[in-house]
C-alpha positions in Angstrom: 3.8 77.5 35.1 1.5 75.7 32.6 1.9 71.9 32.2 1.6 69.8 29.1 -0.6 66.7 29.8 0.4 63.3 28.4 -2.9 61.4 28.0 -3.0 58.7 30.7 -5.0 56.3 28.5 -2.2 56.0 26.0 0.8 54.1 27.3 3.2 54.4 24.3 2.4 58.2 24.4 3.0 58.8 20.7 -0.4 59.9 19.6 -1.2 62.4 22.4 2.3 63.9 22.5 2.4 64.5 18.8 -0.5 67.0 19.2 1.1 68.8 22.2 3.9 71.4 22.6 6.0 72.2 25.6 5.3 75.6 27.1 8.8 76.9 27.7 9.1 79.8 30.1 11.9 81.6 32.0 13.2 79.7 35.1 12.5 81.8 38.2 15.9 80.8 39.8 18.0 81.5 36.7 19.8 84.9 36.1 17.9 87.1 33.8 20.5 87.0 31.0 20.8 83.2 31.1 19.0 81.6 28.1 17.8 78.5 29.9 14.1 77.8 29.8 11.9 75.6 32.1 8.6 73.8 31.8 6.5 71.1 33.4 4.9 68.1 31.7 2.5 65.5 33.1 3.0 61.8 32.6 1.2 58.7 34.0 2.2 57.7 37.5 1.9 54.1 36.4 3.0 53.5 32.9 1.7 49.9 32.9 -1.9 51.1 33.3 -1.8 54.8 32.5 -3.4 55.5 35.9 -2.5 58.6 38.0 -0.4 61.5 37.0 2.9 63.0 38.1 4.3 66.4 37.1 7.9 66.5 35.9 10.0 69.7 35.9 12.3 70.0 32.9 14.8 72.5 31.6 16.4 73.2 28.2 19.5 75.1 27.3 19.4 75.5 23.5 22.5 74.9 21.4 24.7 78.1 21.5 25.6 77.6 17.8 22.5 76.6 15.8 24.5 76.0 12.7 26.5 73.3 14.4 23.6 71.8 16.3 23.7 68.0 16.6 20.5 67.4 18.4 19.2 66.9 22.0 21.4 65.7 24.8 19.8 64.4 28.0 21.8 63.6 31.1 21.4 62.2 34.6 24.0 63.2 37.1 23.5 60.2 39.5 22.0 59.7 42.9 19.3 58.6 42.7 17.7 61.6 44.3 19.5 64.3 42.3 17.7 66.5 39.8 19.1 67.6 36.5 17.3 71.0 36.1 19.5 72.8 38.7 22.6 72.0 36.6 21.2 74.0 33.8 19.5 76.9 35.5 22.8 78.3 37.0 25.4 79.3 34.3 28.4 78.3 36.5 26.9 74.8 37.1 26.1 74.3 33.4 29.7 75.4 32.4 31.2 73.1 34.9 29.0 70.0 34.4 28.1 70.1 30.7 30.9 72.3 29.3 31.0 74.7 26.4 31.8 72.2 23.7 28.6 70.2 24.3 26.5 73.3 25.0 27.6 74.8 21.7 26.3 71.8 19.7 23.4 70.3 21.7 20.1 71.4 23.1 20.8 70.2 26.6 17.7 69.0 28.4 17.6 68.1 32.1 14.7 66.3 33.8 14.1 66.2 37.5 13.2 62.5 37.8 9.8 61.7 39.4 9.9 62.0 43.1 12.9 64.3 43.1 13.6 68.0 43.3 11.0 69.9 41.2 9.1 66.7 40.2 6.7 66.2 43.1 9.4 65.1 45.6 8.9 62.2 47.9 8.3 63.2 51.5 9.2 60.8 54.4 8.0 61.6 57.9 10.3 59.1 59.6 14.1 59.1 59.6 15.7 56.6 57.2 17.9 55.1 59.9 17.3 54.2 63.5 20.6 54.1 65.4 19.2 51.4 67.7 18.9 49.0 64.7 22.1 47.2 63.6 22.6 47.4 59.8 24.9 44.4 60.1 22.6 42.0 62.0 24.3 38.9 63.5 21.3 36.7 63.9 17.7 36.1 62.8 16.3 38.5 65.5 18.5 41.3 64.3 17.4 40.7 60.7 13.7 40.9 61.7 14.4 44.2 63.6 16.1 45.6 60.5 13.3 44.5 58.2 10.7 46.0 60.5 12.6 49.3 60.6 12.8 49.4 56.8 9.1 48.8 56.4 8.3 51.5 59.0 10.4 54.0 57.0 9.0 53.0 53.7 5.4 53.4 54.9 6.3 56.9 56.1 7.2 58.0 52.5 4.4 59.5 50.4 4.0 61.1 47.0 2.0 60.8 43.8 4.6 58.5 42.4 5.7 56.7 45.6 4.9 53.3 44.3 6.3 53.9 40.8 9.8 55.3 41.3 11.6 52.4 39.5 14.1 53.3 36.8 12.1 51.8 34.0 9.3 54.3 34.9 11.8 57.1 34.7 13.0 55.8 31.3 9.4 56.0 30.1 9.3 59.6 31.4 12.4 60.4 29.4 10.9 59.0 26.3 7.7 61.1 26.9 9.9 64.2 27.0 11.7 63.1 23.9 8.4 62.8 22.0 7.2 66.1 23.2 10.4 67.7 22.0 9.6 66.3 18.5 12.9 64.5 18.4 13.3 61.1 16.7 16.4 60.3 18.8 18.3 61.7 21.7 21.9 61.4 23.0 22.3 60.4 26.7 25.0 60.9 29.2 24.4 58.7 32.3 26.7 59.0 35.3 26.7 56.6 38.2 22.9 55.9 38.9 22.5 57.5 35.5 24.1 54.4 34.0 21.2 52.4 35.4 18.8 54.8 33.8 20.7 54.7 30.5 20.6 50.9 30.4 16.9 50.9 31.2 16.3 53.3 28.3 18.6 51.5 26.0 16.9 48.1 26.5 13.3 49.6 26.2 13.9 52.2 23.5 17.1 51.3 21.6 16.1 52.9 18.3 15.5 56.2 20.0 19.1 56.6 21.1 21.6 58.4 18.8 24.5 58.0 21.3 24.9 56.6 24.8 27.7 57.2 27.3 27.7 55.4 30.6 30.3 56.6 33.2 30.6 54.9 36.6 28.7 51.8 35.6 26.5 49.7 37.9 26.5 46.1 36.7 22.8 45.3 36.5 23.5 41.7 35.8 24.5 41.1 39.4 22.4 40.4 42.4 22.3 42.7 45.5 24.6 40.4 47.4 27.3 40.4 44.6 27.1 44.2 44.3 27.6 44.6 48.0 30.7 42.3 48.1 32.2 44.0 45.1 31.6 47.4 46.4 33.1 46.5 49.8 36.3 45.7 48.0 36.2 49.0 46.2 35.8 50.9 49.4 38.8 49.2 51.0 40.8 50.0 47.9 39.8 53.6 48.1 40.7 53.8 51.8 44.1 52.4 50.9 44.5 55.0 48.2 43.6 57.8 50.6 46.0 56.4 53.2 48.8 56.4 50.5 47.9 60.0 49.6 48.0 61.1 53.2 51.3 59.4 53.8 52.8 61.5 51.0 51.5 64.8 52.2 53.5 66.8 54.7 50.4 68.4 56.2 48.1 65.4 56.5 49.4 63.9 59.7 46.9 61.0 60.0 47.6 57.3 60.4 44.5 56.4 58.4 43.9 52.8 59.4 44.5 53.6 63.1 42.4 56.7 63.0 39.4 54.9 61.4 39.6 52.1 64.0 39.8 54.6 66.9 37.0 56.9 65.6 34.5 54.1 65.0 35.3 52.7 68.5 34.7 56.2 70.0 31.4 56.3 68.2 30.4 53.0 69.7 31.2 54.3 73.2 29.1 57.5 72.6 32.3 59.7 72.7 31.9 61.2 69.2 29.6 64.2 69.0 28.1 66.7 66.6 27.0 69.4 69.0 25.1 67.5 71.7 24.1 64.6 69.5 26.0 61.4 69.2 27.6 60.5 65.9 27.3 56.8 65.2 29.8 54.5 63.6 27.5 54.2 60.6 27.5 57.9 60.2 31.3 57.9 60.3 31.4 55.3 57.6 29.0 57.3 55.4 31.0 60.5 56.0 34.3 58.8 55.1 32.8 57.1 52.1 31.3 60.4 50.8 34.7 62.0 50.9 36.4 59.1 49.1 34.3 60.0 46.0 36.8 62.6 44.9 40.5 63.2 45.6 39.7 66.9 45.8 38.0 66.1 49.1 41.0 64.3 50.6 42.2 67.3 52.5 38.8 67.8 54.0 38.7 64.2 55.0 42.1 64.4 56.7 40.9 67.4 58.8 37.6 65.7 59.6 39.5 62.6 61.0 41.8 64.8 63.0 38.8 66.6 64.6 37.0 63.3 65.2 40.0 61.9 67.1 39.4 64.8 69.5 35.7 63.9 69.8 34.3 66.3 67.3 32.4 64.3 64.6 30.5 67.2 63.1 32.3 67.0 59.7 31.6 63.3 59.4 27.9 63.4 60.4 25.8 62.2 57.5 22.5 61.8 59.2 19.9 62.3 56.5 21.5 65.5 55.3 20.9 65.2 51.5 17.5 63.8 50.9 18.3 60.2 51.8 14.6 59.4 51.9 14.1 59.9 48.2 17.3 58.0 47.5 16.2 55.0 49.4 12.6 55.1 48.1 13.9 55.0 44.5 16.8 52.5 44.8 14.7 50.0 46.7 12.4 49.7 43.7 15.4 48.8 41.6 17.6 46.5 43.7 15.9 43.2 44.4 16.6 42.0 48.0 14.1 39.1 48.1 15.9 36.0 49.3 18.7 38.1 50.9 17.3 38.4 54.5 18.3 35.0 55.8 21.8 35.4 54.4 22.5 38.9 55.9 24.6 37.7 58.8 26.8 35.6 56.6 27.1 38.4 54.0 28.0 40.8 56.8 31.0 38.6 57.8 32.0 38.4 54.1 32.1 42.2 53.5 33.7 43.0 56.9 36.6 40.6 55.9 36.8 42.3 52.5 36.7 45.9 53.8 37.9 46.0 57.4 38.7 49.7 57.4 35.0 50.7 57.5 33.7 47.4 59.0 32.3 46.2 55.7 30.4 49.4 54.9 29.8 50.4 51.3 27.1 52.2 49.4 25.7 48.9 48.2 25.7 47.4 51.6 23.7 50.4 52.7 21.3 49.8 49.8 21.0 46.1 50.4 20.5 46.3 54.1 18.2 49.3 53.7 16.0 47.6 51.2 15.5 44.2 52.9 11.8 43.9 53.6 10.8 46.8 51.4 7.1 46.6 50.9 7.2 47.5 47.2 8.9 44.7 45.2 11.7 45.7 43.0 10.7 45.6 39.3 14.1 45.1 37.9 15.5 41.5 37.8 19.2 41.1 37.3 20.1 39.9 33.8 22.8 40.4 31.2 22.5 43.2 28.7 20.0 42.5 25.9 21.6 44.6 23.1 19.3 45.2 20.2 20.4 45.7 16.6 19.1 49.3 16.7 21.3 50.3 19.7 24.1 52.7 18.6 27.7 52.2 19.5 28.0 52.7 23.3 30.9 54.4 25.1 31.7 53.1 28.6 34.0 54.9 31.0 35.6 53.5 34.2 38.2 54.6 36.7 40.7 52.2 38.2 39.9 53.1 41.8 36.2 54.1 41.9 34.8 53.8 45.5 31.2 53.3 44.3 31.2 51.6 40.9 34.3 49.3 40.7 36.1 48.5 37.4 35.0 44.9 37.1 31.4 46.1 36.6 32.5 48.1 33.6 34.6 45.2 32.2 31.6 42.8 32.5 29.3 45.4 30.7 31.9 45.7 28.0 31.8 41.9 27.4 28.0 41.9 27.3 27.8 44.8 24.8 29.6 43.8 21.5 29.3 47.3 19.9 30.9 49.2 22.8 34.2 50.6 23.8 35.5 51.0 27.4 37.7 53.9 28.2 39.8 52.9 31.2 41.3 55.7 33.2 43.9 55.4 35.9 43.3 57.2 39.2 40.8 57.6 42.1 37.5 59.3 42.3 33.9 58.3 41.5 33.3 58.7 37.7 35.5 60.6 35.3 32.7 63.1 34.4 32.9 66.0 35.0 36.2 66.6 36.8 38.3 63.6 37.5 40.0 62.8 34.2 40.4 65.2 31.3 41.5 62.5 28.9 38.4 60.3 29.5 36.1 63.4 29.4 37.6 64.5 26.1 36.8 61.0 24.7 33.2 61.4 25.9 32.8 64.8 24.3 34.3 63.6 21.0 32.0 60.6 20.9 28.9 62.5 21.7 29.5 65.0 18.9 30.7 62.6 16.3 29.2 59.3 17.5 32.6 57.6 16.7 34.0 55.4 19.3 37.7 55.9 20.2 40.2 53.2 19.3 40.1 50.0 21.4 43.5 50.7 22.8 42.5 54.0 24.3 43.6 54.4 27.9 43.7 57.5 30.1 
């Protein structure tokens, strides 16, 4: 597959890209009758200097009804570590994730972010987690051990963009693709981590956005410690919701608080197995947290807890099963943990008190503890939104019981963005899009097509 080269000597990328065209070709993994097309483009590895190159894989599904075409819609499904191309190359995924209403009116463009999937993925030779290292250190020696383990893992990760995986670099990549497409503006749907990318793009290129939806919002005005404490509370809330669901189901049969205590204790004693391997308490916490992302996974979680009480932790084992190396390599360049190390023991006590069911575990504790000592400094510094006059009206979406991106983060974002509207939906699950709340998703589709925000009183 031929690649378009974005001149590395030109950092705003307008002149070189204006003379180029993307060489769209069939996607090898797509069905023959599926109209999606794929290509590669090259961008600078370091946008600040223009040095180096990284190849990005992109896909486009052209608007099904050209007469009704609105423009280009880009999206990021979260992670970080998840590509977008695969959502378009398979018709069933495109139908489920994007939906026919948007595919009818938009050229939908997916980009595998640098270091991920088809865009020169980061490779790590060491495991991201050493079970012998406590991620909740109780003293200075434990903190030093944790930092040393994080550095060893970071130094085992390699790739052409390994030192430039931060979200602002990805935002520049997005804008390079926009320019190559010949579009003055794009619409963007950012889900979970995609909300971080959407904000980075909005602050750097506000005039190049036609519409912006952020669903499952990370509050980037907060420091790593505040994110970890807030997320711990969200995890405990989600455990409580799962316990309430289980109590109302005839076939569940799990005392959730008791089961979680017992299973984590079993893991500590080496009594929880996946085959011949031990399953650690941290892996239990990750496995439970992963299944709290969607109420559709609650039955699976109930069965996993039943099996774990009998010593079989296979269903809960989350040991580096989904490209965790890329996830950590990216997020550690976006979440600043400098100044956190000495406070880890105190913060650990705080989150354990806030979220006793999983001993203080949350995704953002995992991020914060996993990024302490990271040798590549985070480029993003927490700050309130800097809305520009050119920024379009922004639609924000938040669930009441989101395990990963709690409602207060969306409320704070709404206060910081005067020309925005927050759709609050009641229920559990991480993000409304694409399957957790039809009402909120309908508001998202309507806004993306019309660029008209719903009334301020909208609730779902």
